[in-house]
C-alpha positions in Angstrom: -16.6 31.6 -45.8 -16.4 30.9 -49.5 -18.5 31.6 -52.6 -20.7 34.5 -53.7 -20.0 38.0 -54.9 -19.6 39.5 -51.4 -15.8 39.3 -50.8 -16.1 35.5 -51.0 -19.2 35.3 -48.8 -22.6 34.0 -49.7 -25.5 36.5 -49.3 -26.5 35.0 -46.0 -23.0 34.8 -44.7 -22.3 38.4 -45.8 -25.5 39.6 -44.0 -24.5 37.8 -40.8 -20.8 38.8 -40.9 -21.7 42.5 -41.6 -24.1 42.6 -38.7 -21.6 40.9 -36.4 -18.7 43.1 -37.5 -20.7 46.3 -37.0 -21.7 45.2 -33.5 -18.1 44.4 -32.5 -17.0 47.8 -34.0 -19.7 49.8 -32.2 -19.4 48.1 -28.8 -16.6 47.4 -26.4 -16.5 43.8 -27.6 -14.0 41.0 -27.5 -13.8 38.4 -30.3 -11.8 35.4 -31.3 -11.3 33.3 -34.4 -13.2 30.0 -34.1 -10.9 27.6 -35.9 -7.5 28.0 -37.6 -7.2 24.5 -39.0 -8.5 23.9 -42.5 -9.1 20.2 -42.0 -8.9 17.3 -39.6 -6.8 14.1 -39.7 -10.0 12.2 -38.7 -13.3 13.7 -37.6 -16.5 11.8 -37.0 -14.9 8.8 -38.8 -14.0 10.9 -41.9 -10.4 11.2 -42.9 -9.4 14.8 -44.1 -12.8 16.3 -43.2 -12.9 20.1 -43.9 -13.6 22.5 -41.1 -16.4 24.8 -42.2 -15.4 27.8 -40.0 -11.6 27.5 -40.7 -9.2 30.3 -41.4 -6.9 28.1 -43.5 -7.8 26.2 -46.6 -8.2 22.4 -46.3 -4.6 21.9 -47.5 -3.3 24.4 -44.9 -1.5 26.3 -47.6 -3.4 29.6 -47.7 -6.5 31.3 -46.4 -9.8 29.7 -47.1 -11.1 33.1 -48.1 -8.3 35.4 -49.4 -10.4 38.4 -48.4 -10.4 37.4 -44.8 -7.8 39.9 -43.6 -9.6 42.8 -45.4 -12.9 41.7 -43.8 -11.4 41.6 -40.3 -9.1 44.6 -40.6 -11.5 47.2 -39.1 -11.8 45.1 -35.9 -8.0 45.3 -35.3 -8.2 49.1 -34.8 -8.4 50.5 -31.3 -11.7 52.5 -31.1 -11.9 52.9 -27.4 -9.4 53.7 -24.7 -9.1 52.4 -21.1 
């Protein structure tokens, strides 16, 4: 999730993420982060290969997209009770 003027997302990623976020917010949905790691020691024979869906940057120092917490923040709010 990097690049573009949409809080670090490309136009296509922004359209997809916005749709997904609105669905999660308007339904009793569960969600999870796909991958925390920013890179792999070795993956498919490549040393230091970057994880495309990672939360962390490839060096594991910061977020891959610094806007990630703002993008996900609405999904942390409880919108429905038991």
